DRENDO-1510 file (C-alpha; in Angstrom, 1 decimal, always signed):
<recs>
REC; n; res; u; v; w
REC; 1; MET; +91.4; +101.2; +125.7 .
REC; 2; SER; +93.1; +104.5; +126.3 .
REC; 3; ARG; +94.9; +106.3; +129.1 .
REC; 4; GLN; +97.1; +109.3; +129.7 .
REC; 5; PRO; +100.8; +109.0; +128.9 .
REC; 6; GLN; +102.8; +107.7; +131.9 .
REC; 7; PRO; +106.4; +108.5; +133.0 .
REC; 8; TRP; +107.5; +105.1; +131.9 .
REC; 9; ASP; +110.7; +104.0; +130.3 .
REC; 10; LEU; +110.5; +103.6; +126.5 .
REC; 11; ALA; +110.8; +99.8; +126.8 .
REC; 12; THR; +107.6; +99.8; +128.9 .
REC; 13; LEU; +105.8; +102.4; +126.8 .
REC; 14; CYS; +106.4; +100.4; +123.6 .
REC; 15; LEU; +104.3; +97.6; +125.2 .
REC; 16; HIS; +101.8; +99.8; +127.0 .
REC; 17; THR; +100.7; +102.8; +124.9 .
REC; 18; GLY; +97.0; +102.3; +125.6 .
REC; 19; HIS; +96.4; +101.1; +122.1 .
REC; 20; GLU; +97.7; +97.5; +122.4 .
REC; 21; LEU; +94.4; +95.8; +123.1 .
REC; 22; ASP; +91.4; +95.3; +120.7 .
REC; 23; PRO; +88.6; +97.3; +122.3 .
REC; 24; ALA; +86.0; +95.0; +120.7 .
REC; 25; THR; +87.3; +91.7; +122.0 .
REC; 26; GLY; +90.2; +92.4; +124.5 .
REC; 27; ALA; +92.6; +90.6; +122.2 .
REC; 28; ALA; +96.3; +91.1; +123.1 .
REC; 29; ALA; +97.0; +92.3; +119.6 .
REC; 30; VAL; +94.6; +94.6; +117.6 .
REC; 31; PRO; +93.5; +92.4; +114.7 .
REC; 32; ILE; +93.8; +93.1; +111.0 .
REC; 33; TYR; +90.6; +94.8; +110.0 .
REC; 34; GLN; +90.8; +93.8; +106.3 .
REC; 35; THR; +87.9; +95.8; +105.1 .
REC; 36; SER; +87.4; +98.7; +102.8 .
REC; 37; THR; +84.0; +100.0; +103.9 .
REC; 38; PHE; +82.0; +100.2; +107.2 .
REC; 39; HIS; +78.3; +100.1; +107.8 .
REC; 40; GLN; +76.8; +103.4; +109.0 .
REC; 41; PRO; +74.0; +103.3; +111.6 .
REC; 42; GLY; +72.1; +106.0; +109.6 .
REC; 43; LEU; +72.4; +109.2; +107.6 .
REC; 44; ASP; +72.4; +111.3; +110.8 .
REC; 45; GLU; +74.4; +108.7; +112.8 .
REC; 46; PRO; +77.8; +108.4; +111.2 .
REC; 47; GLY; +80.0; +105.7; +112.7 .
REC; 48; PRO; +83.6; +106.2; +113.7 .
REC; 49; TYR; +84.7; +104.7; +110.3 .
REC; 50; ASP; +83.3; +104.9; +106.9 .
REC; 51; TYR; +85.9; +104.2; +104.2 .
REC; 52; ALA; +89.3; +102.7; +104.9 .
REC; 53; ARG; +91.3; +105.5; +103.2 .
REC; 54; SER; +89.9; +107.8; +105.9 .
REC; 55; GLY; +90.3; +105.5; +108.8 .
REC; 56; ASN; +90.7; +101.9; +109.8 .
REC; 57; PRO; +90.7; +100.4; +113.3 .
REC; 58; THR; +94.1; +98.7; +112.9 .
REC; 59; ARG; +95.6; +101.9; +111.5 .
REC; 60; ALA; +94.0; +103.9; +114.3 .
REC; 61; ALA; +95.6; +101.7; +116.9 .
REC; 62; LEU; +99.0; +102.0; +115.3 .
REC; 63; GLU; +98.7; +105.8; +115.0 .
REC; 64; GLY; +97.7; +106.1; +118.6 .
REC; 65; ALA; +100.7; +104.0; +119.7 .
REC; 66; LEU; +103.0; +106.2; +117.5 .
REC; 67; ALA; +101.6; +109.4; +119.0 .
REC; 68; ALA; +102.2; +108.0; +122.5 .
REC; 69; LEU; +105.8; +107.0; +121.7 .
REC; 70; GLU; +106.6; +110.4; +120.1 .
REC; 71; GLY; +104.8; +112.5; +122.6 .
REC; 72; ALA; +102.8; +113.9; +119.7 .
REC; 73; ALA; +99.4; +115.6; +119.3 .
REC; 74; GLY; +98.8; +113.3; +116.3 .
REC; 75; ALA; +100.6; +110.6; +114.3 .
REC; 76; PHE; +99.9; +109.3; +110.9 .
REC; 77; ALA; +100.9; +106.1; +109.0 .
REC; 78; PHE; +101.6; +106.2; +105.3 .
REC; 79; ALA; +102.4; +103.6; +102.6 .
REC; 80; SER; +106.1; +104.4; +102.6 .
REC; 81; GLY; +108.7; +106.7; +104.0 .
REC; 82; MET; +108.6; +108.8; +100.9 .
REC; 83; ALA; +104.8; +109.0; +101.1 .
REC; 84; ALA; +105.2; +110.4; +104.6 .
REC; 85; ILE; +107.8; +112.9; +103.6 .
REC; 86; ALA; +105.8; +114.0; +100.6 .
REC; 87; SER; +102.6; +114.4; +102.6 .
REC; 88; LEU; +104.2; +116.6; +105.2 .
REC; 89; PHE; +105.7; +118.8; +102.5 .
REC; 90; LEU; +102.2; +118.9; +100.8 .
REC; 91; THR; +101.0; +120.9; +103.8 .
REC; 92; LEU; +103.0; +123.8; +102.3 .
REC; 93; GLY; +102.0; +125.7; +99.2 .
REC; 94; ALA; +103.3; +127.2; +96.0 .
REC; 95; GLY; +105.8; +130.0; +96.7 .
REC; 96; ASP; +106.8; +128.6; +100.0 .
REC; 97; HIS; +110.5; +128.0; +100.7 .
REC; 98; VAL; +112.3; +125.3; +102.8 .
REC; 99; VAL; +115.8; +125.0; +104.1 .
REC; 100; VAL; +117.1; +121.4; +103.7 .
REC; 101; THR; +120.2; +119.7; +105.0 .
REC; 102; ALA; +122.7; +119.3; +102.1 .
REC; 103; ASP; +123.6; +115.7; +103.2 .
REC; 104; CYS; +120.2; +114.3; +102.8 .
REC; 105; TYR; +118.7; +111.0; +101.5 .
REC; 106; GLY; +118.7; +110.8; +97.7 .
REC; 107; GLY; +115.0; +110.2; +97.6 .
REC; 108; THR; +114.3; +113.4; +99.5 .
REC; 109; TYR; +116.5; +115.3; +97.1 .
REC; 110; ARG; +114.7; +113.8; +94.2 .
REC; 111; LEU; +111.3; +114.6; +95.6 .
REC; 112; LEU; +112.2; +118.2; +96.3 .
REC; 113; THR; +114.0; +119.0; +93.1 .
REC; 114; ARG; +112.1; +117.0; +90.5 .
REC; 115; VAL; +108.6; +116.7; +91.9 .
REC; 116; LEU; +107.6; +119.4; +94.4 .
REC; 117; ALA; +109.6; +122.1; +92.5 .
REC; 118; ARG; +107.1; +121.7; +89.7 .
REC; 119; TRP; +104.4; +123.4; +91.7 .
REC; 120; GLY; +106.6; +126.2; +93.0 .
REC; 121; LEU; +108.2; +124.9; +96.3 .
REC; 122; ALA; +111.6; +126.6; +96.6 .
REC; 123; VAL; +114.4; +124.7; +98.3 .
REC; 124; THR; +117.9; +125.8; +99.6 .
REC; 125; PHE; +120.3; +123.0; +100.5 .
REC; 126; THR; +122.8; +124.0; +103.1 .
REC; 127; ASP; +125.0; +122.7; +105.9 .
REC; 128; THR; +122.5; +122.5; +108.8 .
REC; 129; CYS; +125.3; +121.7; +111.2 .
REC; 130; ASP; +126.4; +125.4; +110.7 .
REC; 131; PRO; +123.9; +127.7; +112.4 .
REC; 132; GLU; +125.2; +130.7; +110.4 .
REC; 133; ALA; +124.6; +128.9; +107.2 .
REC; 134; VAL; +121.0; +128.1; +108.2 .
REC; 135; VAL; +120.4; +131.7; +109.2 .
REC; 136; ALA; +121.8; +132.9; +105.8 .
REC; 137; ALA; +119.5; +130.4; +104.0 .
REC; 138; ILE; +116.3; +131.6; +105.6 .
REC; 139; ARG; +114.1; +133.9; +103.4 .
REC; 140; PRO; +110.9; +135.8; +104.2 .
REC; 141; ASN; +108.9; +133.0; +102.6 .
REC; 142; THR; +110.7; +130.2; +104.5 .
REC; 143; ARG; +108.2; +127.9; +106.1 .
REC; 144; ALA; +110.3; +125.0; +107.4 .
REC; 145; ILE; +113.8; +123.7; +108.1 .
REC; 146; TRP; +114.3; +120.0; +107.2 .
REC; 147; VAL; +117.1; +118.0; +108.8 .
REC; 148; GLU; +118.0; +114.4; +109.4 .
REC; 149; SER; +118.9; +113.7; +113.0 .
REC; 150; LEU; +121.8; +111.7; +111.6 .
REC; 151; SER; +122.4; +112.5; +107.9 .
REC; 152; ASN; +122.5; +110.0; +105.1 .
REC; 153; PRO; +125.2; +108.8; +104.2 .
REC; 154; PHE; +127.8; +110.7; +106.2 .
REC; 155; LEU; +126.2; +110.6; +109.6 .
REC; 156; GLN; +126.4; +114.3; +110.4 .
REC; 157; VAL; +124.6; +115.2; +113.7 .
REC; 158; ALA; +122.0; +117.8; +113.8 .
REC; 159; ASP; +121.8; +120.0; +116.9 .
REC; 160; LEU; +118.1; +119.7; +117.2 .
REC; 161; PRO; +117.6; +121.9; +120.3 .
REC; 162; ALA; +119.6; +124.7; +118.8 .
REC; 163; LEU; +117.8; +124.4; +115.4 .
REC; 164; ALA; +114.4; +124.3; +117.2 .
REC; 165; GLU; +115.3; +127.6; +119.0 .
REC; 166; LEU; +116.5; +129.1; +115.7 .
REC; 167; ALA; +113.3; +128.0; +113.9 .
REC; 168; ARG; +111.1; +129.5; +116.6 .
REC; 169; SER; +113.0; +132.8; +116.6 .
REC; 170; ARG; +112.4; +133.1; +112.8 .
REC; 171; GLY; +108.8; +131.9; +112.9 .
REC; 172; VAL; +109.5; +128.7; +110.9 .
REC; 173; ARG; +109.0; +125.0; +111.7 .
REC; 174; LEU; +111.6; +122.4; +112.3 .
REC; 175; TRP; +110.9; +119.1; +110.6 .
REC; 176; VAL; +113.2; +116.1; +111.4 .
REC; 177; ASP; +113.7; +112.8; +109.6 .
REC; 178; ASN; +114.6; +110.6; +112.6 .
REC; 179; THR; +114.9; +107.3; +110.7 .
REC; 180; PHE; +118.5; +106.6; +111.6 .
REC; 181; LEU; +118.0; +107.0; +115.4 .
REC; 182; SER; +114.3; +106.1; +116.0 .
REC; 183; PRO; +112.4; +106.9; +119.1 .
REC; 184; ALA; +114.5; +104.4; +121.0 .
REC; 185; LEU; +117.4; +106.8; +121.0 .
REC; 186; CYS; +115.9; +110.3; +120.2 .
REC; 187; ARG; +112.5; +111.9; +120.3 .
REC; 188; PRO; +112.8; +115.2; +118.3 .
REC; 189; LEU; +109.4; +116.6; +119.5 .
REC; 190; ALA; +110.7; +116.6; +123.0 .
REC; 191; LEU; +113.7; +118.6; +121.8 .
REC; 192; GLY; +111.6; +121.3; +120.2 .
REC; 193; ALA; +110.9; +120.0; +116.7 .
REC; 194; ASP; +107.5; +120.5; +115.2 .
REC; 195; ALA; +107.3; +117.3; +113.2 .
REC; 196; VAL; +109.2; +114.0; +113.1 .
REC; 197; VAL; +109.2; +111.6; +110.1 .
REC; 198; HIS; +110.3; +108.0; +109.9 .
REC; 199; SER; +110.8; +105.5; +107.2 .
REC; 200; ALA; +109.1; +102.9; +109.3 .
REC; 201; THR; +110.4; +100.3; +106.9 .
REC; 202; LYS; +113.6; +100.6; +108.9 .
REC; 203; TYR; +113.9; +100.4; +112.7 .
REC; 204; LEU; +110.2; +100.8; +113.6 .
REC; 205; GLY; +109.3; +97.7; +111.6 .
REC; 206; GLY; +112.7; +96.2; +111.8 .
REC; 207; HIS; +112.3; +92.9; +110.1 .
REC; 208; SER; +112.5; +93.6; +106.3 .
REC; 209; ASP; +108.8; +92.6; +105.9 .
REC; 210; LEU; +107.0; +95.8; +105.3 .
REC; 211; VAL; +107.2; +99.3; +103.7 .
REC; 212; ALA; +105.8; +102.1; +105.7 .
REC; 213; GLY; +106.2; +105.7; +106.8 .
REC; 214; THR; +105.1; +107.8; +109.7 .
REC; 215; VAL; +104.6; +111.5; +110.6 .
REC; 216; ALA; +104.1; +112.7; +114.1 .
REC; 217; VAL; +103.4; +116.4; +114.9 .
REC; 218; ARG; +103.6; +118.6; +118.0 .
REC; 219; ASP; +100.3; +120.6; +117.8 .
REC; 220; ARG; +96.7; +120.0; +116.9 .
REC; 221; GLU; +96.7; +122.5; +114.0 .
REC; 222; ALA; +99.6; +120.6; +112.3 .
REC; 223; ALA; +97.8; +117.4; +113.0 .
REC; 224; ALA; +94.7; +118.6; +111.2 .
REC; 225; ALA; +96.8; +119.7; +108.2 .
REC; 226; VAL; +98.5; +116.3; +107.9 .
REC; 227; ALA; +95.3; +114.4; +108.4 .
REC; 228; PHE; +93.7; +116.4; +105.6 .
REC; 229; VAL; +96.5; +115.5; +103.2 .
REC; 230; GLN; +96.5; +111.9; +104.3 .
REC; 231; ASN; +92.8; +111.6; +103.5 .
REC; 232; ALA; +92.9; +113.7; +100.3 .
REC; 233; VAL; +96.0; +112.0; +98.8 .
REC; 234; GLY; +95.3; +108.6; +100.2 .
REC; 235; ALA; +98.8; +107.2; +100.5 .
REC; 236; VAL; +97.7; +105.3; +103.6 .
REC; 237; LEU; +99.2; +102.2; +105.2 .
REC; 238; GLY; +97.2; +99.0; +104.8 .
REC; 239; PRO; +96.0; +97.1; +107.8 .
REC; 240; GLN; +98.3; +94.1; +107.4 .
REC; 241; ASP; +101.4; +96.4; +107.4 .
REC; 242; CYS; +99.9; +98.3; +110.3 .
REC; 243; PHE; +99.7; +95.0; +112.2 .
REC; 244; LEU; +103.3; +94.2; +111.4 .
REC; 245; LEU; +104.5; +97.6; +112.4 .
REC; 246; MET; +102.8; +97.4; +115.7 .
REC; 247; ARG; +104.5; +94.1; +116.3 .
REC; 248; GLY; +107.9; +95.6; +115.4 .
REC; 249; LEU; +107.4; +98.5; +117.9 .
REC; 250; LYS; +107.2; +96.1; +120.8 .
REC; 251; THR; +110.9; +95.1; +120.4 .
REC; 252; LEU; +112.2; +98.4; +119.2 .
REC; 253; PRO; +114.4; +99.4; +122.2 .
REC; 254; LEU; +115.9; +95.9; +122.6 .
REC; 255; ARG; +116.8; +95.7; +118.9 .
REC; 256; VAL; +118.3; +99.2; +118.7 .
REC; 257; GLN; +120.3; +98.9; +121.9 .
REC; 258; ARG; +122.0; +95.7; +120.7 .
REC; 259; GLN; +122.5; +96.9; +117.2 .
REC; 260; GLN; +124.1; +100.2; +118.4 .
REC; 261; ALA; +126.5; +98.3; +120.7 .
REC; 262; THR; +127.6; +96.1; +117.7 .
REC; 263; ALA; +127.9; +99.1; +115.4 .
REC; 264; LEU; +130.3; +100.7; +117.8 .
REC; 265; ALA; +132.5; +97.6; +117.9 .
REC; 266; VAL; +132.4; +97.3; +114.1 .
REC; 267; ALA; +133.2; +101.0; +113.7 .
REC; 268; GLN; +136.2; +100.8; +116.0 .
REC; 269; TRP; +137.5; +97.7; +114.1 .
REC; 270; LEU; +137.1; +99.4; +110.7 .
REC; 271; ARG; +138.8; +102.6; +111.9 .
REC; 272; ASP; +142.0; +100.6; +112.5 .
REC; 273; HIS; +142.0; +98.5; +109.3 .
REC; 274; PRO; +144.6; +99.5; +106.7 .
REC; 275; LEU; +142.2; +99.1; +103.8 .
REC; 276; VAL; +139.7; +101.6; +105.2 .
REC; 277; ALA; +140.4; +105.3; +104.5 .
REC; 278; ALA; +137.7; +106.7; +106.8 .
REC; 279; VAL; +134.8; +105.7; +109.1 .
REC; 280; TYR; +131.8; +108.0; +109.5 .
REC; 281; TYR; +130.1; +107.0; +112.8 .
REC; 282; PRO; +129.1; +109.5; +115.6 .
REC; 283; GLY; +129.9; +106.9; +118.3 .
REC; 284; LEU; +133.6; +107.3; +117.7 .
REC; 285; PRO; +135.0; +110.0; +120.0 .
REC; 286; ASP; +136.9; +111.7; +117.2 .
REC; 287; HIS; +133.7; +112.2; +115.2 .
REC; 288; PRO; +132.9; +115.9; +115.2 .
REC; 289; GLY; +129.3; +115.2; +116.3 .
REC; 290; TYR; +130.2; +112.7; +119.1 .
REC; 291; GLU; +129.3; +114.9; +122.1 .
REC; 292; LEU; +126.1; +116.2; +120.5 .
REC; 293; ALA; +124.9; +112.7; +119.5 .
REC; 294; ARG; +125.5; +111.5; +123.0 .
REC; 295; ALA; +123.5; +114.4; +124.3 .
REC; 296; LEU; +120.7; +113.7; +121.8 .
REC; 297; GLY; +120.4; +110.1; +123.1 .
REC; 298; GLY; +122.6; +107.8; +121.0 .
REC; 299; PHE; +124.7; +107.1; +118.0 .
REC; 300; GLY; +122.5; +104.6; +116.1 .
REC; 301; ALA; +123.5; +101.5; +114.3 .
REC; 302; VAL; +124.3; +102.8; +110.8 .
REC; 303; LEU; +127.9; +103.7; +109.8 .
REC; 304; SER; +129.6; +104.6; +106.6 .
REC; 305; PHE; +133.1; +103.9; +105.6 .
REC; 306; ARG; +135.4; +104.6; +102.7 .
REC; 307; LEU; +137.8; +102.0; +101.2 .
REC; 308; VAL; +141.2; +103.1; +100.2 .
REC; 309; ASP; +140.6; +102.1; +96.6 .
REC; 310; GLY; +137.2; +101.9; +94.8 .
REC; 311; ARG; +138.5; +98.9; +93.0 .
REC; 312; LEU; +138.1; +96.9; +96.2 .
REC; 313; THR; +134.3; +97.5; +96.4 .
REC; 314; ARG; +133.0; +94.8; +94.1 .
REC; 315; PRO; +135.3; +91.9; +95.2 .
REC; 316; PHE; +134.6; +92.9; +98.8 .
REC; 317; LEU; +130.9; +92.7; +98.3 .
REC; 318; ARG; +131.2; +89.4; +96.5 .
REC; 319; ALA; +133.2; +87.9; +99.4 .
REC; 320; LEU; +130.8; +89.0; +102.2 .
REC; 321; ARG; +128.7; +86.2; +103.7 .
REC; 322; LEU; +126.6; +87.9; +106.3 .
REC; 323; PRO; +125.4; +91.4; +105.3 .
REC; 324; LEU; +122.7; +91.5; +102.7 .
REC; 325; LEU; +123.6; +93.8; +99.7 .
REC; 326; GLY; +120.6; +96.0; +99.4 .
REC; 327; VAL; +119.0; +99.5; +99.6 .
REC; 328; SER; +117.5; +99.5; +103.1 .
REC; 329; LEU; +118.6; +99.6; +106.7 .
REC; 330; GLY; +117.4; +99.2; +110.3 .
REC; 331; ALA; +116.6; +95.5; +110.0 .
REC; 332; VAL; +117.5; +92.5; +112.2 .
REC; 333; GLU; +120.0; +91.4; +109.5 .
REC; 334; SER; +122.9; +93.6; +108.6 .
REC; 335; ILE; +122.6; +95.4; +105.2 .
REC; 336; ILE; +125.4; +96.9; +103.2 .
REC; 337; THR; +124.7; +99.6; +100.7 .
REC; 338; VAL; +126.8; +101.4; +98.1 .
REC; 339; PRO; +125.1; +104.8; +98.2 .
REC; 340; ALA; +126.3; +105.8; +94.6 .
REC; 341; TYR; +124.3; +102.8; +93.3 .
REC; 342; HIS; +121.5; +102.5; +95.8 .
REC; 343; SER; +120.3; +105.2; +98.3 .
REC; 344; HIS; +121.8; +108.1; +96.3 .
REC; 345; ALA; +121.6; +106.8; +92.8 .
REC; 346; SER; +118.9; +109.3; +92.0 .
REC; 347; LEU; +121.3; +112.2; +92.5 .
REC; 348; PRO; +122.8; +113.7; +89.4 .
REC; 349; PRO; +126.4; +112.5; +88.9 .
REC; 350; ALA; +127.8; +116.0; +89.5 .
REC; 351; GLU; +125.9; +116.2; +92.8 .
REC; 352; ARG; +127.2; +112.8; +93.9 .
REC; 353; GLU; +130.7; +113.9; +93.0 .
REC; 354; ARG; +130.3; +117.1; +94.9 .
REC; 355; ARG; +129.3; +115.2; +98.0 .
REC; 356; GLY; +132.0; +112.6; +97.7 .
REC; 357; ILE; +129.6; +109.7; +97.0 .
REC; 358; ASP; +131.6; +107.4; +94.8 .
REC; 359; ASP; +132.4; +103.7; +94.4 .
REC; 360; SER; +134.7; +103.7; +97.5 .
REC; 361; LEU; +131.9; +104.7; +99.9 .
REC; 362; LEU; +129.8; +102.0; +101.6 .
REC; 363; ARG; +127.1; +102.2; +104.2 .
REC; 364; LEU; +126.5; +99.4; +106.7 .
REC; 365; SER; +123.4; +99.0; +108.7 .
REC; 366; VAL; +124.4; +96.7; +111.6 .
REC; 367; GLY; +121.9; +94.0; +112.5 .
REC; 368; LEU; +121.6; +91.5; +115.4 .
REC; 369; GLU; +124.4; +89.1; +114.4 .
REC; 370; ALA; +127.1; +88.4; +117.0 .
REC; 371; PRO; +129.6; +91.2; +116.7 .
REC; 372; GLU; +132.6; +88.8; +116.5 .
REC; 373; ASP; +130.9; +87.0; +113.6 .
REC; 374; LEU; +130.2; +90.2; +111.7 .
REC; 375; ILE; +133.7; +91.5; +112.2 .
REC; 376; ALA; +135.2; +88.2; +111.1 .
REC; 377; ASP; +133.2; +88.3; +107.9 .
REC; 378; LEU; +134.2; +91.9; +107.2 .
REC; 379; ALA; +137.9; +90.9; +107.8 .
REC; 380; GLN; +137.8; +87.9; +105.4 .
REC; 381; ALA; +136.0; +89.9; +102.7 .
REC; 382; LEU; +138.5; +92.7; +102.9 .
REC; 383; ALA; +141.4; +90.3; +102.6 .
REC; 384; ALA; +139.7; +88.5; +99.7 .
REC; 385; ALA; +139.2; +91.9; +97.9 .
REC; 386; GLU; +142.8; +92.9; +98.4 .
REC; 387; ARG; +144.0; +89.5; +96.9 .
REC; 388; ALA; +141.6; +89.9; +94.0 .
REC; 389; VAL; +142.6; +93.4; +93.1 .
REC; 390; SER; +146.3; +92.7; +93.6 .
REC; 391; ALA; +146.2; +89.7; +91.3 .
REC; 392; GLY; +144.6; +91.6; +88.5 .
REC; 393; ALA; +145.7; +95.3; +88.7 .
REC; 394; GLY; +148.6; +95.3; +91.1 .
REC; 395; PRO; +149.0; +95.9; +94.8 .
REC; 396; VAL; +146.6; +98.1; +96.7 .
REC; 397; THR; +148.1; +101.0; +98.6 .
REC; 398; ARG; +147.2; +100.5; +102.2 .
REC; 399; ARG; +146.5; +103.3; +104.6 .
REC; 400; GLY; +149.4; +104.0; +107.0 .
REC; 401; PRO; +149.2; +103.9; +110.8 .
REC; 402; SER; +148.6; +107.6; +111.0 .
REC; 403; GLY; +146.1; +107.7; +108.1 .
</recs>
């Protein structure tokens, strides 16, 4: 079943991409084709599938759905978000150069500096919120600019239309990691980006039951390049995870809209708490990226906050009842992360210190819990942490009303 993209709302499109039915049986969900090889009609009559690394009907349905959601010439499913990122960068070659947002995910930093640098890919990390800094970082051999629509962990907002125009004027590509916003809030290809990447483990899947990554690209030439790497390297998503990911896509807009609303309520509450030194969330009007994030389509449901004293972190985490302490985000349950120990542990200590990633910084991915329950849990955990620290090491200095 296939059809041309329709001018539908995303909530409708998530259910009706043209790839939701099994063409063989009409089943309302494409089944899990758990097979590694496919019979060929003859030497001169190859079938549509031969070996599952090169293609699988379940994965083909997922990739078609992703292309429809992103408005892409092609989309590809990988075994993890890092496999997706690595495969996109593998379309470049030795001697090429990329400009990368300085406030990026730790796994991306590790891949670029400790793996891809070995075969000659050059990287410049810079403030991609500053157009002049981006221009200054571009070299004659620059091939791409890599940004995160919302950066990790400080939630800086990338001006995607401006960066896309800048990239075009310099003959380079704009690649966007849109994991924090998802297509429910932002579609970078429609804003001029050349490729968009997701750790589909997060919002696209949304249920903490799969690991996956996706790449979607604007033009057919780029699609052919990514398809070649996908087949050559073989870091493909298995059919069971493809099935789960297609299921997750169907509720994506509903989940993200509810999570975003709760995240705003939590961010507003944290901003006023005397044990919280700072809140990083673009949905707050005093965030420097507030207007830009609103223009892009939304604020997301991930926020970071800094406690007034790093000694509070451990007793605070022990006292929490609802959020899961873990390394992921974008799931139906809230997940709290300490970037220095989790998402950015792979950064060298000096780099973490330079970025301000220390024991006092926490990242919260807001789930589908009732906002009043989540806020109440945060409140009791902060109170318990203050009591624990005060009993052992003396009173905690609270932030004043104007802090």
